[in-house]
All heavy atoms as an XYZ file, in Angstrom:
948
protein
N      -3.514    -35.038     48.468
C      -3.209    -36.225     47.678
C      -4.344    -36.814     47.010
O      -5.419    -36.799     47.577
C      -2.576    -37.089     48.808
C      -1.350    -36.686     49.489
S       0.053    -36.740     48.442
C       0.749    -38.294     48.743
N      -4.052    -37.428     45.909
C      -5.137    -38.204     45.222
C      -4.731    -39.548     45.088
O      -3.552    -40.021     45.090
C      -5.259    -37.592     43.738
O      -5.679    -36.403     43.767
N      -5.625    -40.518     44.882
C      -5.257    -41.811     44.653
C      -5.233    -42.070     43.220
O      -5.976    -41.718     42.442
C      -6.426    -42.670     45.233
C      -6.514    -42.529     46.869
C      -7.278    -43.680     47.408
C      -7.457    -43.563     48.858
N      -6.374    -44.004     49.590
N      -4.204    -42.933     42.825
C      -3.931    -43.292     41.565
C      -3.991    -44.715     41.348
O      -3.067    -45.338     41.985
C      -2.574    -42.743     41.094
C      -2.211    -42.992     39.706
C      -2.829    -42.529     38.469
C      -1.170    -43.946     39.453
C      -2.432    -42.959     37.194
C      -0.744    -44.326     38.251
C      -1.351    -43.794     37.023
O      -0.996    -44.151     35.838
N      -4.793    -45.352     40.612
C      -4.898    -46.762     40.439
C      -4.458    -47.059     39.034
O      -4.937    -46.457     38.144
C      -6.397    -47.282     40.744
O      -6.791    -46.844     41.923
C      -6.438    -48.799     40.492
N      -3.652    -48.124     38.993
C      -3.234    -48.519     37.670
C      -2.941    -50.039     37.706
O      -2.829    -50.708     38.707
C      -1.984    -47.783     37.230
C      -0.793    -47.986     38.030
N       0.392    -48.685     37.581
C      -0.296    -47.625     39.255
C       1.319    -48.773     38.547
N       0.860    -48.106     39.583
N      -2.701    -50.559     36.502
C      -2.550    -52.010     36.331
C      -1.274    -52.127     35.573
O      -0.951    -51.348     34.653
C      -3.667    -52.668     35.577
O      -4.841    -52.473     36.242
C      -3.444    -54.132     35.262
N      -0.471    -53.140     35.812
C       0.761    -53.404     35.066
C       0.981    -54.947     35.126
O       0.361    -55.686     35.901
C       1.944    -52.709     35.537
C       2.293    -52.763     37.034
N       3.165    -53.710     37.434
C       1.899    -52.186     38.201
C       3.366    -53.677     38.800
N       2.606    -52.786     39.261
N       1.946    -55.262     34.382
C       2.306    -56.825     34.359
C       3.807    -56.859     34.932
O       4.699    -56.181     34.448
C       2.240    -57.307     32.797
C       0.794    -57.180     32.360
C       2.710    -58.746     32.835
C       0.676    -57.481     30.886
N       3.887    -57.802     35.911
C       5.226    -57.960     36.478
C       6.174    -58.825     35.572
O       5.780    -59.338     34.454
C       5.174    -58.436     37.910
C       4.687    -59.782     38.067
O       4.615    -60.669     36.977
O       4.374    -60.367     39.165
N       7.429    -59.063     35.991
C       8.317    -59.774     35.159
C       7.916    -61.255     34.946
O       8.417    -61.881     34.042
C       9.703    -59.711     35.807
O       9.658    -60.274     37.095
N       7.013    -61.746     35.754
C       6.620    -63.147     35.570
C       5.301    -63.241     34.845
O       4.616    -64.381     34.704
C       6.405    -63.835     36.920
C       7.826    -63.963     37.732
C       7.612    -64.462     39.058
O       6.496    -64.672     39.583
O       8.717    -64.398     39.822
N       4.718    -62.166     34.329
C       3.535    -62.143     33.557
C       2.242    -61.983     34.406
O       1.189    -62.166     33.752
N       2.312    -61.693     35.669
C       1.190    -61.572     36.484
C       0.621    -60.189     36.412
O       1.263    -59.257     36.304
C       1.442    -61.724     37.925
C       2.061    -63.235     38.189
O       1.508    -64.172     37.692
N       3.257    -63.322     38.834
N      -0.733    -60.058     36.245
C      -1.368    -58.808     36.127
C      -1.713    -58.235     37.623
O      -2.330    -59.019     38.311
C      -2.722    -58.938     35.382
C      -3.379    -57.485     35.328
C      -2.408    -59.403     33.888
N      -1.174    -56.930     37.740
C      -1.211    -56.420     39.090
C      -1.906    -55.120     39.072
O      -1.483    -54.261     38.218
C       0.142    -56.289     39.750
C       0.937    -57.536     39.840
C       0.096    -55.627     41.012
C       2.305    -57.497     40.182
N      -2.848    -54.995     39.877
C      -3.644    -53.718     39.903
C      -3.393    -53.076     41.246
O      -3.689    -53.979     42.291
C      -5.163    -53.886     39.602
O      -5.325    -54.263     38.324
C      -5.894    -52.339     39.731
N      -3.020    -51.914     41.469
C      -2.782    -51.384     42.833
C      -3.025    -49.807     42.873
O      -3.138    -49.215     41.803
C      -1.570    -51.714     43.497
C      -0.266    -51.522     42.639
N       0.918    -51.329     43.291
C      -0.132    -51.119     41.395
C       1.761    -50.969     42.337
N       1.241    -50.963     41.161
N      -3.039    -49.232     44.046
C      -3.227    -47.850     44.107
C      -2.213    -47.123     44.917
O      -1.577    -47.739     45.804
C      -4.677    -47.633     44.841
O      -5.624    -48.278     44.240
C      -4.945    -46.188     45.083
N      -1.842    -45.987     44.440
C      -0.796    -45.137     45.037
C      -1.466    -43.879     45.474
O      -2.402    -43.301     44.800
C       0.307    -44.884     44.123
C       1.012    -45.903     43.508
N       2.106    -46.458     44.240
C       0.920    -46.706     42.424
C       2.573    -47.591     43.502
N       1.824    -47.681     42.422
N      -0.866    -43.172     46.495
C      -1.369    -41.838     46.855
C      -0.370    -40.879     46.165
O       0.891    -41.063     46.434
C      -1.471    -41.628     48.328
C      -2.739    -42.353     48.944
C      -3.126    -41.672     50.160
O      -2.723    -40.507     50.433
O      -3.853    -42.382     50.929
N      -0.820    -40.010     45.351
C       0.104    -39.166     44.642
C      -0.284    -37.642     44.730
O      -1.640    -37.536     44.686
C       0.162    -39.539     43.169
C       1.105    -38.659     42.361
C       0.538    -41.041     42.966
N       0.584    -36.764     44.890
C       0.184    -35.458     44.974
C      -0.549    -35.000     43.675
O      -0.112    -35.406     42.544
C       1.429    -34.398     45.153
N      -1.676    -34.261     43.866
C      -2.526    -33.933     42.544
C      -1.503    -33.099     41.607
O      -1.727    -33.267     40.459
C      -3.618    -33.057     43.040
C      -4.715    -33.971     43.704
C      -5.903    -33.127     44.148
O      -6.302    -32.122     43.522
O      -6.427    -33.417     45.270
N      -0.672    -32.340     42.094
C       0.113    -31.453     41.098
C       1.052    -32.507     40.229
O       1.213    -32.102     39.185
C       1.008    -30.583     41.972
O       1.875    -31.243     42.842
N       1.359    -33.480     40.924
C       2.214    -34.480     40.065
C       1.380    -35.086     38.965
O       1.928    -35.268     37.797
C       2.734    -35.584     40.955
C       3.543    -36.713     40.328
C       4.904    -36.110     39.804
N       5.611    -37.094     39.145
C       6.120    -36.989     37.986
N       6.083    -35.861     37.422
N       6.841    -37.904     37.505
N       0.123    -35.571     39.260
C      -0.622    -36.139     38.157
C      -0.917    -35.115     37.129
O      -0.996    -35.318     35.937
C      -1.937    -36.593     38.773
C      -1.825    -37.973     39.577
C      -3.039    -38.349     40.212
C      -1.259    -39.107     38.778
N      -1.281    -33.775     37.520
C      -1.602    -32.909     36.626
C      -0.454    -32.447     35.582
O      -0.708    -32.302     34.424
C      -2.174    -31.469     37.344
C      -3.579    -31.773     37.940
C      -3.935    -30.573     38.636
C      -5.255    -30.793     39.335
N      -5.579    -29.673     40.326
N       0.737    -32.358     36.133
C       1.900    -31.990     35.409
C       2.314    -32.989     34.461
O       2.915    -32.732     33.384
C       3.042    -31.548     36.341
O       3.513    -32.596     37.094
N       2.210    -34.305     34.818
C       2.767    -35.384     34.101
C       1.713    -36.414     33.593
O       1.904    -37.062     32.581
C       3.669    -36.115     34.943
C       4.600    -37.052     34.143
N       5.528    -36.531     33.219
C       5.000    -38.286     34.309
C       6.099    -37.620     32.641
N       5.869    -38.535     33.354
N       0.492    -36.428     34.298
C      -0.522    -37.276     33.684
C      -0.551    -38.714     34.205
O      -1.485    -39.501     34.159
N       0.628    -39.185     34.849
C       0.725    -40.443     35.324
C       1.779    -40.598     36.467
O       2.446    -39.721     36.717
C       0.860    -41.545     34.217
C       2.133    -41.091     33.295
N       1.983    -40.299     32.257
C       3.446    -41.488     33.455
C       3.218    -40.177     31.696
N       4.072    -40.918     32.396
N       1.917    -41.760     36.921
C       2.755    -42.009     38.072
C       3.786    -42.971     37.760
O       3.454    -43.995     37.257
C       1.864    -42.466     39.309
C       2.559    -42.933     40.526
C       3.128    -42.055     41.491
C       2.825    -44.345     40.767
C       3.781    -42.458     42.552
C       3.478    -44.760     41.739
C       4.057    -43.789     42.747
O       4.690    -44.395     43.814
N       5.052    -42.847     38.364
C       6.112    -43.610     38.064
C       6.414    -44.234     39.545
O       6.728    -43.478     40.379
C       7.433    -43.051     37.467
C       7.091    -42.614     36.066
N       7.175    -43.413     35.007
C       6.834    -41.419     35.605
C       6.996    -42.801     33.999
N       6.754    -41.582     34.347
N       6.498    -45.484     39.448
C       6.837    -46.251     40.899
C       8.244    -45.866     41.362
O       9.223    -45.658     40.484
C       6.645    -47.654     40.794
O       7.694    -48.265     40.077
N       8.402    -45.704     42.647
C       9.741    -45.462     43.152
C      10.803    -46.648     42.794
O      11.974    -46.328     42.627
C       9.521    -45.389     44.726
C       8.034    -45.052     44.958
C       7.372    -45.748     43.736
N      10.266    -47.860     42.772
C      11.178    -48.943     42.409
C      11.688    -48.802     41.004
O      12.817    -48.969     40.722
C      10.398    -50.242     42.545
C       9.944    -50.654     43.961
C       8.609    -50.044     44.232
O       7.922    -49.539     43.336
O       8.305    -50.101     45.525
N      10.771    -48.425     40.094
C      11.256    -48.319     38.629
C      12.184    -47.119     38.506
O      13.109    -47.106     37.812
C      10.023    -47.970     37.715
N      11.898    -46.091     39.258
C      12.824    -44.820     39.125
C      14.127    -45.169     39.758
O      15.231    -44.802     39.160
C      12.262    -43.646     39.972
C      11.123    -43.050     39.171
C      10.737    -41.679     39.820
C       9.889    -41.897     41.006
N       9.226    -40.589     41.609
N      14.167    -45.912     40.770
C      15.492    -46.431     41.442
C      16.212    -47.305     40.356
O      17.450    -47.067     40.328
C      15.152    -47.154     42.716
C      16.537    -47.549     43.377
C      16.275    -48.169     44.695
C      17.615    -48.550     45.451
N      17.311    -49.152     46.659
N      15.605    -48.222     39.751
C      16.196    -49.091     38.812
C      16.871    -48.108     37.600
O      18.014    -48.293     37.207
C      15.334    -50.128     38.073
C      15.130    -51.282     39.053
C      14.393    -52.336     38.168
N      13.224    -51.895     37.386
C      12.116    -51.848     37.902
N      11.825    -52.181     39.180
N      11.070    -51.441     37.088
N      16.128    -47.082     37.168
C      16.528    -46.314     36.104
C      17.515    -45.384     36.463
O      18.730    -45.180     35.777
C      15.334    -45.435     35.517
C      14.233    -46.342     34.929
C      12.939    -45.742     34.661
O      12.826    -44.567     34.888
N      11.996    -46.506     34.158
N      17.557    -44.865     37.694
C      18.714    -44.034     38.217
C      19.972    -44.826     38.325
O      21.026    -44.432     37.984
C      18.303    -43.352     39.520
C      19.555    -42.710     40.201
C      17.152    -42.264     39.212
N      19.871    -46.050     38.777
C      20.957    -46.897     38.880
C      21.793    -47.097     37.484
O      22.807    -47.274     37.417
C      20.721    -48.277     39.587
C      20.383    -48.071     41.050
O      20.818    -47.195     41.730
N      19.749    -49.084     41.657
N      20.756    -47.410     36.645
C      21.373    -47.620     35.169
C      22.183    -46.429     34.710
O      23.111    -46.497     34.078
C      20.145    -48.195     34.272
C      19.800    -49.460     34.444
C      18.832    -49.863     33.283
N      18.311    -51.187     33.369
C      18.917    -52.206     32.870
N      20.087    -52.035     32.139
N      18.414    -53.370     33.094
N      21.463    -45.300     34.817
C      22.039    -43.997     34.344
C      23.396    -43.660     35.110
O      24.423    -43.297     34.632
C      21.082    -42.831     34.357
C      21.687    -41.712     33.537
C      20.850    -42.286     35.776
C      21.775    -41.928     32.032
N      23.403    -44.087     36.440
C      24.563    -43.870     37.242
C      25.831    -44.759     36.723
O      26.878    -44.317     36.702
C      24.346    -44.255     38.704
O      23.430    -43.294     39.242
N      25.402    -46.009     36.285
C      26.475    -46.964     35.749
C      26.941    -46.271     34.395
O      28.042    -46.268     34.141
C      25.970    -48.247     35.484
C      25.799    -49.020     36.793
C      25.580    -50.585     36.546
N      24.365    -50.890     35.903
C      23.258    -51.117     36.380
N      23.145    -51.038     37.847
N      22.157    -51.307     35.789
N      26.002    -45.765     33.620
C      26.504    -45.224     32.272
C      27.392    -43.927     32.550
O      28.354    -43.830     31.870
C      25.165    -44.662     31.504
N      27.043    -43.101     33.502
C      27.831    -42.059     33.893
C      29.202    -42.366     34.310
O      30.152    -41.849     33.933
C      27.137    -41.103     35.006
C      25.931    -40.449     34.358
C      28.075    -40.016     35.629
C      25.057    -39.764     35.378
N      29.296    -43.489     35.143
C      30.606    -44.135     35.537
C      31.482    -44.529     34.376
O      32.656    -44.180     34.395
N      30.820    -45.121     33.436
C      31.580    -45.531     32.288
C      31.991    -44.317     31.423
O      33.092    -44.415     31.032
C      30.634    -46.519     31.334
C      30.369    -47.877     31.917
N      31.394    -48.689     32.086
C      29.192    -48.512     32.058
C      30.955    -49.856     32.532
N      29.616    -49.755     32.472
N      31.167    -43.391     31.439
C      31.577    -42.215     30.630
C      32.706    -41.521     31.187
O      33.571    -40.936     30.582
C      30.372    -41.276     30.424
C      30.402    -40.275     29.330
C      30.748    -40.888     27.994
C      29.055    -39.593     29.178
N      32.590    -41.237     32.500
C      33.791    -40.718     33.130
C      35.027    -41.283     33.011
O      36.100    -40.801     32.810
C      33.393    -40.445     34.756
C      32.421    -39.556     35.086
C      32.098    -39.361     36.555
C      31.114    -38.285     36.895
N      30.943    -38.331     38.425
N      35.001    -42.807     32.996
C      36.119    -43.611     32.687
C      36.751    -43.343     31.428
O      37.890    -43.283     31.154
C      35.748    -45.082     33.019
C      37.109    -45.999     32.930
N      38.034    -45.832     33.900
C      37.295    -46.827     32.011
C      38.936    -46.737     33.553
N      38.568    -47.264     32.476
N      35.837    -43.139     30.351
C      36.133    -42.785     29.062
C      37.004    -41.549     29.052
O      38.125    -41.421     28.340
C      34.967    -42.783     28.039
C      35.372    -42.171     26.645
C      34.395    -44.207     27.797
N      36.442    -40.581     29.741
C      37.188    -39.215     29.795
C      38.574    -39.427     30.276
O      39.452    -38.795     29.853
C      36.198    -38.259     30.577
C      36.899    -36.876     30.690
C      36.126    -35.906     31.601
C      36.781    -34.656     31.784
N      36.434    -33.904     32.923
N      38.571    -39.983     31.383
C      39.948    -40.226     32.086
C      40.916    -41.058     31.214
O      42.036    -40.739     31.027
C      39.808    -41.104     33.388
O      38.865    -40.340     34.280
C      41.113    -41.363     34.122
N      40.370    -42.042     30.550
C      41.185    -42.851     29.484
C      41.696    -41.932     28.467
O      42.865    -42.032     28.083
C      40.438    -43.936     29.010
C      39.982    -45.057     29.952
S      38.923    -46.333     29.215
C      40.124    -47.260     28.263
N      40.960    -41.056     27.957
C      41.448    -40.158     26.854
C      42.431    -39.195     27.402
O      43.442    -39.019     26.722
C      40.109    -39.427     26.190
C      39.368    -40.496     25.422
C      40.637    -38.334     25.280
C      38.000    -39.896     25.013
N      42.196    -38.642     28.535
C      43.016    -37.685     29.154
C      44.439    -38.361     29.445
O      45.537    -37.718     29.373
C      42.631    -37.166     30.479
C      41.341    -36.225     30.334
C      40.600    -35.802     31.703
O      40.740    -36.594     32.633
O      39.919    -34.882     31.676
N      44.455    -39.740     29.788
C      45.647    -40.373     30.046
C      46.409    -41.056     28.865
O      47.229    -41.880     28.992
C      45.358    -41.483     31.092
C      45.034    -40.782     32.448
O      45.433    -39.689     32.728
N      44.229    -41.540     33.285
N      45.800    -40.723     27.527
C      46.270    -41.324     26.392
C      46.352    -42.753     26.360
O      47.276    -43.435     25.948
C      47.700    -40.748     26.134
C      47.725    -39.378     25.475
O      46.823    -39.049     24.862
O      48.687    -38.648     25.721
N      45.331    -43.433     26.973
C      45.180    -44.910     26.940
C      44.962    -45.387     25.560
O      44.487    -44.651     24.690
C      44.134    -45.334     27.991
C      44.537    -45.022     29.441
C      43.729    -45.669     30.350
O      43.236    -46.777     30.158
O      43.612    -45.077     31.519
N      45.063    -46.724     25.395
C      44.985    -47.317     24.089
C      43.475    -47.072     23.390
O      42.514    -47.257     24.242
C      45.190    -48.898     24.337
C      45.103    -49.671     22.972
O      45.933    -49.535     22.231
O      43.990    -50.373     22.828
N      43.428    -46.661     22.204
C      42.206    -46.368     21.448
C      41.298    -47.556     21.551
O      40.003    -47.495     21.739
C      42.433    -45.969     20.111
S      43.443    -44.354     20.081
N      41.707    -48.820     21.449
C      40.891    -49.926     21.441
C      40.143    -50.151     22.871
O      38.967    -50.388     22.810
C      41.700    -51.187     21.235
O      42.229    -51.246     19.954
N      40.825    -49.845     23.887
C      40.297    -49.853     25.279
C      39.263    -48.765     25.407
O      38.143    -48.994     25.925
C      41.372    -49.760     26.233
C      42.205    -50.967     26.338
O      41.732    -52.037     25.793
O      43.395    -50.856     26.816
N      39.443    -47.582     24.861
C      38.539    -46.543     24.921
C      37.276    -46.945     24.100
O      36.160    -46.612     24.622
C      39.244    -45.163     24.205
C      38.024    -44.059     24.198
C      40.352    -44.738     25.241
N      37.537    -47.475     23.070
C      36.253    -47.905     22.118
C      35.514    -48.916     23.011
O      34.233    -48.895     22.913
C      36.588    -48.453     20.867
C      37.168    -47.310     19.834
C      37.735    -47.961     18.595
C      36.135    -46.373     19.516
N      36.043    -49.831     23.639
C      35.292    -50.824     24.398
C      34.613    -50.117     25.583
O      33.450    -50.526     25.794
C      36.401    -51.865     25.015
C      36.894    -52.758     23.909
C      35.669    -52.739     26.075
C      37.980    -53.704     24.278
N      35.094    -49.087     26.147
C      34.444    -48.318     27.150
C      33.124    -47.662     26.551
O      32.199    -47.525     27.164
C      35.341    -47.475     27.944
C      36.170    -47.958     29.097
C      35.127    -48.735     30.216
O      35.269    -49.874     30.384
N      34.311    -47.970     30.712
N      33.430    -46.976     25.496
C      32.370    -46.258     24.818
C      31.256    -47.306     24.490
O      30.038    -46.960     24.531
C      32.927    -45.515     23.535
C      33.687    -44.482     23.927
C      31.701    -45.060     22.632
C      34.481    -43.698     22.751
N      31.619    -48.524     24.003
C      30.623    -49.442     23.859
C      29.706    -49.747     25.086
O      28.580    -50.059     25.093
C      31.267    -50.813     23.382
O      30.268    -51.829     23.066
N      30.420    -49.832     26.243
C      29.712    -50.068     27.460
C      28.829    -48.985     27.831
O      27.684    -49.155     28.256
C      30.811    -50.209     28.671
N      29.139    -47.783     27.531
C      28.262    -46.534     27.773
C      26.996    -46.644     26.917
O      25.878    -46.535     27.297
C      29.022    -45.213     27.471
C      28.028    -44.056     27.493
C      30.099    -44.936     28.476
N      27.251    -46.970     25.533
C      26.198    -46.993     24.609
C      25.271    -48.161     25.104
O      23.934    -48.041     24.955
C      26.785    -47.351     23.230
O      27.693    -46.423     22.858
C      25.693    -47.472     22.170
N      25.797    -49.367     25.381
C      24.970    -50.400     25.882
C      24.141    -49.998     27.155
O      22.893    -50.330     27.137
C      25.890    -51.640     26.215
O      25.050    -52.671     26.757
N      24.815    -49.392     28.143
C      24.002    -49.029     29.320
C      22.870    -47.934     28.970
O      21.815    -48.141     29.543
C      25.078    -48.282     30.311
N      23.194    -47.023     28.049
C      22.068    -46.155     27.688
C      20.965    -46.762     26.923
O      19.826    -46.568     27.096
C      22.663    -45.029     26.836
C      23.480    -44.007     27.589
C      24.200    -43.042     26.716
C      22.778    -43.362     28.703
N      21.474    -47.784     25.999
C      20.392    -48.595     25.225
C      19.541    -49.437     26.205
O      18.234    -49.416     26.069
C      21.043    -49.481     24.300
C      20.136    -50.076     23.267
C      20.755    -51.040     22.192
N      21.959    -50.224     21.575
C      23.270    -50.679     21.738
N      23.601    -51.611     22.494
N      24.167    -50.002     21.152
N      20.046    -50.020     27.180
C      19.328    -50.685     28.117
C      18.395    -49.841     29.016
O      17.306    -50.280     29.294
C      20.274    -51.768     28.995
C      20.874    -52.760     28.257
O      20.145    -53.300     27.288
N      22.019    -53.226     28.657
N      18.848    -48.702     29.385
C      18.039    -47.775     30.154
C      16.885    -47.400     29.232
O      15.643    -47.447     29.693
C      18.728    -46.484     30.487
C      17.937    -45.369     31.081
C      17.388    -45.922     32.410
C      18.900    -44.184     31.280
N      17.072    -47.098     27.987
C      15.906    -46.758     27.067
C      14.859    -47.893     27.007
O      13.726    -47.733     27.016
N      15.528    -49.061     26.873
C      14.608    -50.273     26.804
C      13.698    -50.438     28.142
O      12.495    -50.770     28.081
C      15.335    -51.616     26.580
C      15.908    -51.680     25.246
C      16.724    -52.970     25.107
C      17.494    -53.201     23.901
N      18.364    -54.320     23.813
N      14.301    -50.176     29.182
C      13.697    -50.256     30.485
C      12.455    -49.176     30.580
O      11.412    -49.382     30.987
C      14.534    -50.111     31.692
C      13.744    -50.307     32.960
C      14.706    -50.493     34.180
O      15.914    -51.154     33.985
O      14.374    -50.030     35.221
N      12.873    -47.903     30.133
C      11.925    -46.888     30.111
C      10.692    -47.211     29.243
O       9.611    -46.877     29.531
C      12.595    -45.492     29.742
C      13.497    -45.135     31.028
C      11.571    -44.447     29.439
C      14.310    -43.866     30.818
N      11.097    -47.667     28.085
C      10.014    -48.024     27.062
C       9.002    -49.024     27.793
O       7.877    -48.982     27.644
C      10.630    -48.615     25.790
C      11.189    -47.458     24.898
C       9.547    -49.436     24.937
C      11.934    -47.930     23.776
N       9.636    -50.074     28.354
C       8.874    -51.174     28.975
C       7.841    -50.503     30.067
O       6.759    -50.783     30.163
C       9.640    -52.217     29.525
C       8.872    -53.377     30.095
O       7.983    -53.941     29.458
N       9.151    -53.681     31.264
N       8.564    -49.804     30.971
C       7.843    -49.140     31.975
C       6.803    -48.317     31.530
O       5.573    -48.273     31.952
C       8.826    -48.225     32.804
C       8.167    -47.429     33.993
C       7.814    -48.341     35.146
O       8.157    -49.468     35.307
O       7.034    -47.775     36.072
N       7.104    -47.394     30.399
C       6.094    -46.597     29.853
C       4.861    -47.355     29.267
O       3.661    -46.997     29.439
C       6.577    -45.590     28.810
C       5.806    -44.422     28.523
N       5.563    -43.442     29.524
C       5.154    -44.059     27.497
C       4.805    -42.609     28.942
N       4.616    -42.839     27.651
N       5.193    -48.471     28.565
C       4.165    -49.286     27.955
C       3.290    -49.976     28.972
O       2.080    -49.952     28.812
C       4.728    -50.343     27.045
C       5.285    -49.706     25.725
S       6.075    -50.920     24.754
C       4.891    -52.151     24.411
N       3.909    -50.448     29.985
C       3.061    -51.338     30.914
C       2.259    -50.416     32.021
O       1.402    -50.923     32.542
C       3.872    -52.257     31.641
O       5.027    -51.684     32.401
C       4.556    -53.384     30.706
N       2.734    -49.228     32.006
C       1.966    -48.331     33.059
C       1.280    -47.246     32.305
O       0.031    -47.096     32.273
C       2.952    -47.758     34.060
C       3.505    -48.647     35.076
N       4.626    -49.469     34.717
C       3.062    -49.198     36.258
C       4.816    -50.354     35.698
N       3.952    -50.168     36.629
N       2.041    -46.316     31.753
C       1.485    -44.968     31.293
C       0.647    -45.142     29.977
O      -0.440    -44.640     29.867
C       2.672    -44.156     30.888
S       3.867    -43.957     32.249
N       1.094    -45.970     29.152
C       0.339    -46.252     27.772
C      -0.874    -46.911     28.138
O      -2.129    -46.788     27.573
C       1.255    -46.911     26.761
C       2.322    -45.904     26.414
C       0.369    -47.241     25.544
C       1.785    -44.602     25.855
N      -0.991    -47.998     28.923
C      -2.121    -48.737     29.405
C      -3.126    -47.736     29.942
O      -4.305    -47.816     29.647
C      -1.701    -49.934     30.398
C      -2.974    -50.407     31.072
C      -0.956    -50.962     29.679
N      -2.571    -46.952     30.895
C      -3.526    -45.960     31.429
C      -3.988    -45.015     30.414
O      -5.279    -44.574     30.472
C      -2.722    -45.147     32.587
C      -3.707    -44.144     33.258
N      -4.621    -44.516     34.192
C      -3.575    -42.759     33.216
C      -5.120    -43.340     34.490
N      -4.482    -42.387     34.086
N      -3.188    -44.447     29.585
C      -3.649    -43.645     28.464
C      -4.723    -44.208     27.626
O      -5.693    -43.508     27.254
C      -2.468    -43.158     27.613
N      -4.510    -45.474     27.279
C      -5.521    -46.184     26.428
C      -6.863    -46.298     27.318
O      -7.973    -46.047     26.723
C      -4.945    -47.634     25.989
C      -3.901    -47.416     25.024
C      -6.186    -48.414     25.353
C      -3.174    -48.617     24.606
N      -6.748    -46.697     28.428
C      -8.018    -46.890     29.313
C      -8.595    -45.450     29.327
O     -10.022    -45.401     29.478
C      -7.649    -47.198     30.817
C      -7.169    -48.708     30.751
C      -6.690    -49.003     32.138
O      -6.378    -48.033     32.958
O      -6.438    -50.167     32.388
N      -7.981    -44.386     29.308
C      -8.600    -42.928     29.406
C      -8.913    -42.437     27.976
O      -9.449    -41.361     27.923
C      -7.497    -41.956     30.175
C      -7.339    -42.360     31.588
C      -8.582    -42.281     32.487
O      -9.204    -41.287     32.304
O      -8.718    -43.073     33.262
N      -8.592    -43.127     27.048
C      -8.919    -42.636     25.544
C      -7.971    -41.664     25.146
O      -8.290    -40.870     24.242
N      -6.798    -41.582     25.711
C      -5.825    -40.458     25.395
C      -4.966    -40.978     24.174
O      -3.958    -41.454     24.326
C      -4.988    -40.204     26.602
C      -4.019    -38.944     26.400
O      -3.951    -38.492     25.252
O      -3.355    -38.675     27.335
N      -5.482    -40.707     23.017
C      -4.701    -40.996     21.836
C      -3.582    -40.158     21.657
O      -2.508    -40.744     20.928
C      -5.673    -40.887     20.448
C      -6.831    -41.924     20.586
C      -7.735    -41.646     19.381
C      -8.886    -42.617     19.370
N      -9.855    -42.396     18.393
N      -3.443    -39.021     22.068
C      -2.308    -38.186     21.973
C      -1.023    -38.666     22.658
O      -0.018    -38.734     22.151
C      -2.645    -36.674     22.536
C      -3.533    -36.008     21.545
O      -3.662    -36.273     20.414
O      -4.204    -35.050     22.072
N      -1.260    -39.287     23.815
C      -0.207    -39.875     24.569
C       0.378    -40.995     23.875
O       1.608    -41.178     23.723
C      -0.729    -40.430     25.859
N      -0.469    -41.940     23.147
C       0.029    -43.002     22.449
C       0.761    -42.588     21.177
O       1.860    -43.023     21.041
C      -1.151    -43.942     21.964
C      -0.715    -45.073     20.981
C      -1.889    -44.550     23.134
N       0.318    -41.498     20.512
C       1.113    -40.969     19.338
C       2.409    -40.313     19.751
O       3.458    -40.516     19.113
C       0.219    -39.941     18.646
C      -1.012    -40.474     17.899
C      -1.819    -39.514     17.247
O      -1.559    -38.253     17.274
O      -3.025    -39.776     16.817
N       2.463    -39.636     20.852
C       3.741    -39.113     21.389
C       4.732    -40.167     21.581
O       5.847    -40.058     21.312
C       3.450    -38.395     22.671
C       2.941    -36.921     22.382
C       2.702    -36.219     23.772
O       3.476    -36.357     24.751
O       1.716    -35.384     23.915
N       4.183    -41.263     22.306
C       5.054    -42.359     22.697
C       5.610    -42.974     21.362
O       6.819    -43.330     21.278
C       4.348    -43.438     23.504
C       5.229    -44.543     23.892
C       6.215    -44.338     24.707
C       4.830    -45.993     23.584
C       7.056    -45.438     25.150
C       5.655    -46.920     23.959
C       6.776    -46.614     24.686
N       4.871    -43.243     20.333
C       5.293    -43.725     19.072
C       6.287    -42.882     18.548
O       7.390    -43.449     18.041
C       4.086    -43.916     18.178
C       3.156    -44.972     18.393
C       1.898    -45.008     17.571
O       1.361    -43.956     17.233
N       1.494    -46.227     17.182
N       6.207    -41.566     18.476
C       7.243    -40.744     18.047
C       8.482    -40.837     18.788
O       9.632    -40.812     18.212
C       6.758    -39.269     18.059
C       5.689    -38.915     17.025
C       5.257    -37.502     17.182
C       3.930    -37.238     16.287
N       3.437    -35.910     16.465
N       8.383    -40.945     20.157
C       9.580    -40.880     20.949
C      10.391    -42.390     20.759
O      11.617    -42.389     20.604
C       9.194    -40.882     22.502
N       9.636    -43.462     20.476
C      10.280    -44.751     20.243
C      10.925    -44.698     18.888
O      12.107    -45.135     18.733
C       9.280    -45.883     20.255
C       9.792    -47.124     19.737
C       8.635    -46.012     21.664
N      10.374    -44.007     17.895
C      11.027    -43.950     16.612
C      12.410    -43.182     16.762
O      13.363    -43.469     16.123
C      10.034    -43.272     15.568
C       9.029    -44.101     15.107
C       8.121    -43.370     14.068
C       6.976    -44.314     13.606
N       6.034    -43.646     12.771
N      12.442    -42.074     17.454
C      13.596    -41.354     17.646
C      14.574    -42.108     18.424
O      15.775    -42.035     18.190
C      13.219    -40.021     18.398
C      12.575    -39.091     17.446
C      12.343    -37.649     18.199
C      11.733    -36.687     17.366
N      11.505    -35.331     17.912
N      14.131    -42.897     19.425
C      15.093    -43.721     20.165
C      15.734    -44.772     19.353
O      16.971    -45.045     19.408
C      14.283    -44.469     21.458
C      15.136    -45.332     22.144
C      16.146    -44.839     23.065
C      14.875    -46.651     21.998
C      16.902    -45.922     23.746
C      15.745    -47.493     22.761
C      16.731    -47.145     23.720
N      15.024    -45.274     18.463
C      15.478    -46.424     17.656
C      16.333    -45.785     16.443
O      17.247    -46.403     16.014
C      14.382    -47.258     17.137
C      13.632    -47.901     18.281
S      12.338    -49.025     17.805
C      13.390    -50.441     17.366
């Protein structure tokens, strides 16, 4: 296990620096650490999107009103968009800050490309 120290800003604007113990293989394969709390929030969001999408499938199979189906599709789209926003925020406040501190310009460029595709 290695110690991984990073700084981030919480929802109230407070700067927080703390250390995690992370398996070395995890840091080598990915280069940074994602908090269990952030992952839980993201998994919950994707679970909601999956639930909406399953409902869309059922609605289509049951020949439900097209307007209602479109509203459910809108809910899926919104859930995925919000998940993307959360991942962008998480990546900027943790991973990109760490990459800049380490002088990793490639990570910043990769992130910029990913955000352009997301948008």
